[in-house]
MARMARLO-516418 format. One record per residue: residue number from 1; residue in three letters; x, y, z of N, C-alpha, C, CB in turn. Coordinates in nm, 4 decimals. Glycine has a CB too. Layout:
<atoms>
<atom num="NUM" residuo="Ala" n_c1="X" n_c2="Y" n_c3="Z" ca_c1="X" ca_c2="Y" ca_c3="Z" c_c1="X" c_c2="Y" c_c3="Z" cb_c1="X" cb_c2="Y" cb_c3="Z"/>
...
</atoms>
This chain:
<atoms>
<atom num="1" residuo="Met" n_c1="0.2813" n_c2="0.2645" n_c3="-0.2374" ca_c1="0.2354" ca_c2="0.1502" ca_c3="-0.3029" c_c1="0.2998" c_c2="0.0439" c_c3="-0.2045" cb_c1="0.2806" cb_c2="0.1411" cb_c3="-0.4647"/>
<atom num="2" residuo="Asn" n_c1="0.2362" n_c2="-0.0937" n_c3="-0.2023" ca_c1="0.2774" ca_c2="-0.1954" ca_c3="-0.1151" c_c1="0.3644" c_c2="-0.2365" c_c3="-0.1855" cb_c1="0.1912" cb_c2="-0.2920" cb_c3="-0.0692"/>
<atom num="3" residuo="Ser" n_c1="0.4278" n_c2="-0.3699" n_c3="-0.1183" ca_c1="0.5406" ca_c2="-0.4504" ca_c3="-0.1956" c_c1="0.4721" c_c2="-0.5377" c_c3="-0.2659" cb_c1="0.6480" cb_c2="-0.5260" cb_c3="-0.1119"/>
<atom num="4" residuo="Asp" n_c1="0.3575" n_c2="-0.5591" n_c3="-0.2183" ca_c1="0.2738" ca_c2="-0.6721" ca_c3="-0.3249" c_c1="0.2418" c_c2="-0.5975" c_c3="-0.4514" cb_c1="0.1140" cb_c2="-0.7347" cb_c3="-0.2597"/>
<atom num="5" residuo="Thr" n_c1="0.2465" n_c2="-0.5068" n_c3="-0.4622" ca_c1="0.1939" ca_c2="-0.4225" ca_c3="-0.5934" c_c1="0.3140" c_c2="-0.3912" c_c3="-0.6623" cb_c1="0.1090" cb_c2="-0.2786" cb_c3="-0.5620"/>
<atom num="6" residuo="Leu" n_c1="0.4312" n_c2="-0.3743" n_c3="-0.5730" ca_c1="0.5572" ca_c2="-0.3658" ca_c3="-0.6729" c_c1="0.5997" c_c2="-0.4889" c_c3="-0.7084" cb_c1="0.6793" cb_c2="-0.2956" cb_c3="-0.6180"/>
<atom num="7" residuo="Glu" n_c1="0.6051" n_c2="-0.5880" n_c3="-0.6621" ca_c1="0.6169" ca_c2="-0.7351" ca_c3="-0.7124" c_c1="0.5184" c_c2="-0.7826" c_c3="-0.8127" cb_c1="0.6048" cb_c2="-0.8287" cb_c3="-0.5991"/>
<atom num="8" residuo="Gly" n_c1="0.3846" n_c2="-0.7743" n_c3="-0.8011" ca_c1="0.2862" ca_c2="-0.7687" ca_c3="-0.9351" c_c1="0.3411" c_c2="-0.7150" c_c3="-1.0541" cb_c1="0.1627" cb_c2="-0.6835" cb_c3="-0.9143"/>
<atom num="9" residuo="Asn" n_c1="0.3887" n_c2="-0.5819" n_c3="-1.0366" ca_c1="0.4186" ca_c2="-0.5101" ca_c3="-1.1635" c_c1="0.5397" c_c2="-0.4823" c_c3="-1.2054" cb_c1="0.3672" cb_c2="-0.4021" cb_c3="-1.1671"/>
<atom num="10" residuo="Trp" n_c1="0.6458" n_c2="-0.5691" n_c3="-1.1461" ca_c1="0.7599" ca_c2="-0.5884" ca_c3="-1.1310" c_c1="0.8384" c_c2="-0.5980" c_c3="-1.2871" cb_c1="0.7638" cb_c2="-0.7049" cb_c3="-1.0405"/>
<atom num="11" residuo="Lys" n_c1="0.7709" n_c2="-0.6673" n_c3="-1.3924" ca_c1="0.8176" ca_c2="-0.7093" ca_c3="-1.4979" c_c1="0.7889" c_c2="-0.5770" c_c3="-1.5758" cb_c1="0.7593" cb_c2="-0.8435" cb_c3="-1.5446"/>
<atom num="12" residuo="Glu" n_c1="0.7039" n_c2="-0.5211" n_c3="-1.5406" ca_c1="0.6523" ca_c2="-0.3865" ca_c3="-1.6318" c_c1="0.7363" c_c2="-0.2396" c_c3="-1.5578" cb_c1="0.4415" cb_c2="-0.3672" cb_c3="-1.6135"/>
<atom num="13" residuo="Met" n_c1="0.7735" n_c2="-0.2754" n_c3="-1.4654" ca_c1="0.8784" ca_c2="-0.1379" ca_c3="-1.3947" c_c1="1.0396" c_c2="-0.1541" c_c3="-1.3767" cb_c1="0.8298" cb_c2="-0.1064" cb_c3="-1.2252"/>
<atom num="14" residuo="Lys" n_c1="1.0470" n_c2="-0.3030" n_c3="-1.4548" ca_c1="1.2034" ca_c2="-0.3391" ca_c3="-1.4338" c_c1="1.2742" c_c2="-0.2501" c_c3="-1.5412" cb_c1="1.2423" cb_c2="-0.5143" cb_c3="-1.4600"/>
<atom num="15" residuo="Gly" n_c1="1.2039" n_c2="-0.1840" n_c3="-1.6464" ca_c1="1.2487" ca_c2="-0.1254" ca_c3="-1.7528" c_c1="1.3293" c_c2="-0.0024" c_c3="-1.6855" cb_c1="1.1312" cb_c2="-0.0910" cb_c3="-1.8542"/>
<atom num="16" residuo="Lys" n_c1="1.1992" n_c2="0.0693" n_c3="-1.6257" ca_c1="1.1842" ca_c2="0.1690" ca_c3="-1.5931" c_c1="1.2684" c_c2="0.1991" c_c3="-1.4759" cb_c1="1.0677" cb_c2="0.1831" cb_c3="-1.5864"/>
<atom num="17" residuo="Ala" n_c1="1.3006" n_c2="0.0784" n_c3="-1.3879" ca_c1="1.4239" ca_c2="0.1159" ca_c3="-1.2452" c_c1="1.5747" c_c2="0.0820" c_c3="-1.3142" cb_c1="1.3992" cb_c2="-0.0194" cb_c3="-1.0696"/>
<atom num="18" residuo="Gln" n_c1="1.5732" n_c2="0.0186" n_c3="-1.3836" ca_c1="1.7340" ca_c2="0.0109" ca_c3="-1.4965" c_c1="1.7368" c_c2="0.1739" c_c3="-1.5327" cb_c1="1.7149" cb_c2="-0.1137" cb_c3="-1.6939"/>
<atom num="19" residuo="Gln" n_c1="1.6217" n_c2="0.2224" n_c3="-1.5733" ca_c1="1.6699" ca_c2="0.3878" ca_c3="-1.6357" c_c1="1.6649" c_c2="0.4688" c_c3="-1.5011" cb_c1="1.5408" cb_c2="0.4739" cb_c3="-1.7715"/>
<atom num="20" residuo="Lys" n_c1="1.6316" n_c2="0.4656" n_c3="-1.4030" ca_c1="1.6639" ca_c2="0.5281" ca_c3="-1.2885" c_c1="1.7638" c_c2="0.4987" c_c3="-1.1990" cb_c1="1.5760" cb_c2="0.5298" cb_c3="-1.2299"/>
<atom num="21" residuo="Trp" n_c1="1.7947" n_c2="0.3521" n_c3="-1.2034" ca_c1="1.9259" ca_c2="0.3118" ca_c3="-1.1272" c_c1="1.9988" c_c2="0.2584" c_c3="-1.2267" cb_c1="1.9139" cb_c2="0.2092" cb_c3="-1.0063"/>
<atom num="22" residuo="Gly" n_c1="2.0869" n_c2="0.3190" n_c3="-1.3045" ca_c1="2.1578" ca_c2="0.2634" ca_c3="-1.4124" c_c1="2.2619" c_c2="0.1769" c_c3="-1.3579" cb_c1="2.2138" cb_c2="0.3665" cb_c3="-1.5011"/>
<atom num="23" residuo="Lys" n_c1="2.3062" n_c2="0.1748" n_c3="-1.2315" ca_c1="2.4092" ca_c2="0.1073" ca_c3="-1.1976" c_c1="2.3732" c_c2="-0.0198" c_c3="-1.1421" cb_c1="2.4838" cb_c2="0.1782" cb_c3="-1.1180"/>
<atom num="24" residuo="Leu" n_c1="2.2315" n_c2="-0.0472" n_c3="-1.1678" ca_c1="2.2158" ca_c2="-0.1711" ca_c3="-1.1203" c_c1="2.1909" c_c2="-0.2552" c_c3="-1.2540" cb_c1="2.1005" cb_c2="-0.1768" cb_c3="-1.0108"/>
<atom num="25" residuo="Thr" n_c1="2.2501" n_c2="-0.3917" n_c3="-1.2627" ca_c1="2.2515" ca_c2="-0.4763" ca_c3="-1.3728" c_c1="2.1416" c_c2="-0.5380" c_c3="-1.3866" cb_c1="2.3446" cb_c2="-0.5617" cb_c3="-1.3733"/>
<atom num="26" residuo="Asp" n_c1="2.1312" n_c2="-0.6298" n_c3="-1.5051" ca_c1="2.0133" ca_c2="-0.6972" ca_c3="-1.5281" c_c1="1.9710" c_c2="-0.7997" c_c3="-1.4393" cb_c1="2.0178" cb_c2="-0.7468" cb_c3="-1.6429"/>
<atom num="27" residuo="Asp" n_c1="2.1183" n_c2="-0.8744" n_c3="-1.3706" ca_c1="2.1035" ca_c2="-0.9659" ca_c3="-1.2733" c_c1="2.0473" c_c2="-0.9009" c_c3="-1.1504" cb_c1="2.2279" cb_c2="-1.0317" cb_c3="-1.2490"/>
<atom num="28" residuo="Asp" n_c1="2.0872" n_c2="-0.7896" n_c3="-1.1295" ca_c1="2.0357" ca_c2="-0.7286" ca_c3="-0.9837" c_c1="1.8818" c_c2="-0.7316" c_c3="-0.9814" cb_c1="2.0863" cb_c2="-0.5624" cb_c3="-0.9577"/>
<atom num="29" residuo="Leu" n_c1="1.8500" n_c2="-0.6869" n_c3="-1.1132" ca_c1="1.7018" ca_c2="-0.6444" ca_c3="-1.1245" c_c1="1.6297" c_c2="-0.7635" c_c3="-1.1110" cb_c1="1.6611" cb_c2="-0.5721" cb_c3="-1.2590"/>
<atom num="30" residuo="Asp" n_c1="1.6914" n_c2="-0.8829" n_c3="-1.1775" ca_c1="1.6342" ca_c2="-1.0243" ca_c3="-1.1628" c_c1="1.6067" c_c2="-1.1042" c_c3="-1.0401" cb_c1="1.7108" cb_c2="-1.0999" cb_c3="-1.2247"/>
<atom num="31" residuo="Gln" n_c1="1.7474" n_c2="-1.0696" n_c3="-0.9803" ca_c1="1.7566" ca_c2="-1.1089" ca_c3="-0.8225" c_c1="1.6038" c_c2="-1.0109" c_c3="-0.7493" cb_c1="1.9513" cb_c2="-1.0398" cb_c3="-0.7427"/>
<atom num="32" residuo="Ile" n_c1="1.5926" n_c2="-0.9167" n_c3="-0.7437" ca_c1="1.5166" ca_c2="-0.8530" ca_c3="-0.7001" c_c1="1.3828" c_c2="-0.8944" c_c3="-0.6970" cb_c1="1.5341" cb_c2="-0.7618" cb_c3="-0.7452"/>
<atom num="33" residuo="Glu" n_c1="1.3218" n_c2="-0.9652" n_c3="-0.8114" ca_c1="1.2209" ca_c2="-0.9506" ca_c3="-0.8440" c_c1="1.0715" c_c2="-0.8600" c_c3="-0.8176" cb_c1="1.2249" cb_c2="-1.0352" cb_c3="-0.8363"/>
<atom num="34" residuo="Gly" n_c1="1.0944" n_c2="-0.7713" n_c3="-0.7583" ca_c1="1.0132" ca_c2="-0.6881" ca_c3="-0.7526" c_c1="1.0032" c_c2="-0.6453" c_c3="-0.5739" cb_c1="0.8873" cb_c2="-0.7483" cb_c3="-0.8305"/>
<atom num="35" residuo="Arg" n_c1="1.1022" n_c2="-0.7202" n_c3="-0.4875" ca_c1="1.0923" ca_c2="-0.7162" ca_c3="-0.3515" c_c1="1.1526" c_c2="-0.5721" c_c3="-0.3093" cb_c1="1.1673" cb_c2="-0.8422" cb_c3="-0.2873"/>
<atom num="36" residuo="Lys" n_c1="1.0621" n_c2="-0.5099" n_c3="-0.2566" ca_c1="1.1292" ca_c2="-0.3854" ca_c3="-0.2246" c_c1="1.2189" c_c2="-0.3377" c_c3="-0.1080" cb_c1="1.0430" cb_c2="-0.3116" cb_c3="-0.2229"/>
<atom num="37" residuo="Thr" n_c1="1.2185" n_c2="-0.4663" n_c3="-0.0419" ca_c1="1.3513" ca_c2="-0.4572" ca_c3="0.0333" c_c1="1.4556" c_c2="-0.4882" c_c3="-0.0135" cb_c1="1.3592" cb_c2="-0.5173" cb_c3="0.1309"/>
<atom num="38" residuo="Glu" n_c1="1.4630" n_c2="-0.5677" n_c3="-0.1145" ca_c1="1.5812" ca_c2="-0.6159" ca_c3="-0.2094" c_c1="1.6189" c_c2="-0.5147" c_c3="-0.2865" cb_c1="1.5504" cb_c2="-0.7302" cb_c3="-0.3018"/>
<atom num="39" residuo="Leu" n_c1="1.5247" n_c2="-0.4354" n_c3="-0.3535" ca_c1="1.5623" ca_c2="-0.3009" ca_c3="-0.4439" c_c1="1.6243" c_c2="-0.2109" c_c3="-0.3545" cb_c1="1.4326" cb_c2="-0.2210" cb_c3="-0.5147"/>
<atom num="40" residuo="Val" n_c1="1.5563" n_c2="-0.1835" n_c3="-0.2057" ca_c1="1.6414" ca_c2="-0.1148" ca_c3="-0.1173" c_c1="1.8019" c_c2="-0.1188" c_c3="-0.1169" cb_c1="1.6009" cb_c2="-0.1562" cb_c3="-0.0011"/>
<atom num="41" residuo="Gly" n_c1="1.7848" n_c2="-0.2490" n_c3="-0.0532" ca_c1="1.9456" ca_c2="-0.2968" ca_c3="-0.0386" c_c1="2.0294" c_c2="-0.2890" c_c3="-0.1648" cb_c1="1.9572" cb_c2="-0.4536" cb_c3="0.0072"/>
<atom num="42" residuo="Lys" n_c1="1.9931" n_c2="-0.3042" n_c3="-0.2805" ca_c1="2.0655" ca_c2="-0.2847" ca_c3="-0.3970" c_c1="2.1269" c_c2="-0.1396" c_c3="-0.3969" cb_c1="1.9748" cb_c2="-0.3104" cb_c3="-0.5174"/>
<atom num="43" residuo="Ile" n_c1="2.0092" n_c2="-0.0776" n_c3="-0.3937" ca_c1="2.0487" ca_c2="0.0884" ca_c3="-0.4302" c_c1="2.1541" c_c2="0.1479" c_c3="-0.3281" cb_c1="1.9027" cb_c2="0.1965" cb_c3="-0.4178"/>
<atom num="44" residuo="Gln" n_c1="2.1227" n_c2="0.0784" n_c3="-0.1852" ca_c1="2.2413" ca_c2="0.1293" ca_c3="-0.0862" c_c1="2.3800" c_c2="0.0479" c_c3="-0.1234" cb_c1="2.1976" cb_c2="0.0965" cb_c3="0.0876"/>
<atom num="45" residuo="Gln" n_c1="2.3623" n_c2="-0.0382" n_c3="-0.1574" ca_c1="2.5096" ca_c2="-0.0733" ca_c3="-0.2291" c_c1="2.5616" c_c2="-0.0229" c_c3="-0.3103" cb_c1="2.5274" cb_c2="-0.1684" cb_c3="-0.2798"/>
<atom num="46" residuo="Ala" n_c1="2.4802" n_c2="-0.0115" n_c3="-0.4485" ca_c1="2.5297" ca_c2="0.0520" ca_c3="-0.5395" c_c1="2.5691" c_c2="0.2146" c_c3="-0.5480" cb_c1="2.4534" cb_c2="0.0186" cb_c3="-0.6190"/>
<atom num="47" residuo="Tyr" n_c1="2.4610" n_c2="0.2992" n_c3="-0.4714" ca_c1="2.5035" ca_c2="0.4291" ca_c3="-0.4351" c_c1="2.5378" c_c2="0.5038" c_c3="-0.3136" cb_c1="2.4329" cb_c2="0.4853" cb_c3="-0.4727"/>
<atom num="48" residuo="Gly" n_c1="2.5723" n_c2="0.3908" n_c3="-0.2386" ca_c1="2.6390" ca_c2="0.4524" ca_c3="-0.0924" c_c1="2.5200" c_c2="0.5470" c_c3="-0.0047" cb_c1="2.7903" cb_c2="0.5716" cb_c3="-0.1362"/>
<atom num="49" residuo="Lys" n_c1="2.3970" n_c2="0.5000" n_c3="-0.0588" ca_c1="2.2833" ca_c2="0.5878" ca_c3="0.0222" c_c1="2.2329" c_c2="0.5050" c_c3="0.1411" cb_c1="2.1459" cb_c2="0.6274" cb_c3="-0.0769"/>
<atom num="50" residuo="Ser" n_c1="2.1918" n_c2="0.5977" n_c3="0.2415" ca_c1="2.1086" ca_c2="0.5146" ca_c3="0.3768" c_c1="1.9867" c_c2="0.4304" c_c3="0.3056" cb_c1="2.0265" cb_c2="0.6435" cb_c3="0.5104"/>
<atom num="51" residuo="Lys" n_c1="1.9567" n_c2="0.3684" n_c3="0.4468" ca_c1="1.8246" ca_c2="0.2898" ca_c3="0.3914" c_c1="1.7105" c_c2="0.3906" c_c3="0.3735" cb_c1="1.7704" cb_c2="0.1676" cb_c3="0.4994"/>
<atom num="52" residuo="Glu" n_c1="1.7275" n_c2="0.4830" n_c3="0.4637" ca_c1="1.5756" ca_c2="0.5988" ca_c3="0.4380" c_c1="1.5795" c_c2="0.6664" c_c3="0.3318" cb_c1="1.5488" cb_c2="0.7227" cb_c3="0.5432"/>
<atom num="53" residuo="Glu" n_c1="1.7040" n_c2="0.7049" n_c3="0.2707" ca_c1="1.7027" ca_c2="0.7509" ca_c3="0.1371" c_c1="1.6641" c_c2="0.6591" c_c3="0.0417" cb_c1="1.8200" cb_c2="0.7972" cb_c3="0.1017"/>
<atom num="54" residuo="Ala" n_c1="1.6939" n_c2="0.5400" n_c3="0.0269" ca_c1="1.6605" ca_c2="0.4166" ca_c3="-0.0899" c_c1="1.5488" c_c2="0.4080" c_c3="-0.0439" cb_c1="1.7408" cb_c2="0.2663" cb_c3="-0.1024"/>
<atom num="55" residuo="Glu" n_c1="1.4821" n_c2="0.3997" n_c3="0.0684" ca_c1="1.3360" ca_c2="0.3611" ca_c3="0.0588" c_c1="1.2636" c_c2="0.5022" c_c3="0.0200" cb_c1="1.2756" cb_c2="0.2917" cb_c3="0.2107"/>
<atom num="56" residuo="Lys" n_c1="1.3022" n_c2="0.5927" n_c3="0.0361" ca_c1="1.2228" ca_c2="0.7114" ca_c3="-0.0093" c_c1="1.2393" c_c2="0.7016" c_c3="-0.1444" cb_c1="1.2648" cb_c2="0.8512" cb_c3="0.0449"/>
<atom num="57" residuo="Glu" n_c1="1.3565" n_c2="0.6941" n_c3="-0.2402" ca_c1="1.3199" ca_c2="0.6608" ca_c3="-0.3788" c_c1="1.2629" c_c2="0.5655" c_c3="-0.4300" cb_c1="1.3970" cb_c2="0.6583" cb_c3="-0.4391"/>
<atom num="58" residuo="Val" n_c1="1.2437" n_c2="0.4652" n_c3="-0.3560" ca_c1="1.1932" ca_c2="0.3251" ca_c3="-0.4220" c_c1="1.0315" c_c2="0.3651" c_c3="-0.3974" cb_c1="1.2565" cb_c2="0.1543" cb_c3="-0.3289"/>
<atom num="59" residuo="Asp" n_c1="0.9959" n_c2="0.4392" n_c3="-0.2906" ca_c1="0.8482" ca_c2="0.4440" ca_c3="-0.2459" c_c1="0.8376" c_c2="0.5695" c_c3="-0.3708" cb_c1="0.8060" cb_c2="0.4891" cb_c3="-0.0451"/>
<atom num="60" residuo="Glu" n_c1="0.8605" n_c2="0.6700" n_c3="-0.3964" ca_c1="0.8473" ca_c2="0.7407" ca_c3="-0.5024" c_c1="0.8424" c_c2="0.7260" c_c3="-0.6543" cb_c1="0.9141" cb_c2="0.7976" cb_c3="-0.4837"/>
<atom num="61" residuo="Phe" n_c1="0.9471" n_c2="0.6276" n_c3="-0.6663" ca_c1="0.9380" ca_c2="0.5724" ca_c3="-0.7902" c_c1="0.8616" c_c2="0.4507" c_c3="-0.8127" cb_c1="1.0549" cb_c2="0.5529" cb_c3="-0.8303"/>
<atom num="62" residuo="Ser" n_c1="0.7699" n_c2="0.4124" n_c3="-0.6826" ca_c1="0.6545" ca_c2="0.2981" ca_c3="-0.7355" c_c1="0.5041" c_c2="0.4082" c_c3="-0.7277" cb_c1="0.6415" cb_c2="0.1220" cb_c3="-0.5956"/>
<atom num="63" residuo="Arg" n_c1="0.4967" n_c2="0.5189" n_c3="-0.7146" ca_c1="0.3771" ca_c2="0.5779" ca_c3="-0.7090" c_c1="0.4024" c_c2="0.6381" c_c3="-0.8336" cb_c1="0.3402" cb_c2="0.6648" cb_c3="-0.5879"/>
<atom num="64" residuo="Asn" n_c1="0.4897" n_c2="0.6453" n_c3="-0.9248" ca_c1="0.4896" ca_c2="0.7051" ca_c3="-1.0448" c_c1="0.4680" c_c2="0.5721" c_c3="-1.1393" cb_c1="0.6271" cb_c2="0.7960" cb_c3="-1.0694"/>
</atoms>
């Protein structure tokens, strides 16, 4: 899924993202606004993951 699709569906996906990455706050998710790079960065910060790991998780998340 490309980043445009993630942004377009963000309101629907936001709740699912909160469930998957519980350490991300509502404020974090509001700031992200569906931008893939922002989501990857927040996951890296919250979970101490590498950029590659976070990108892989976001890609898998956005496919489901």
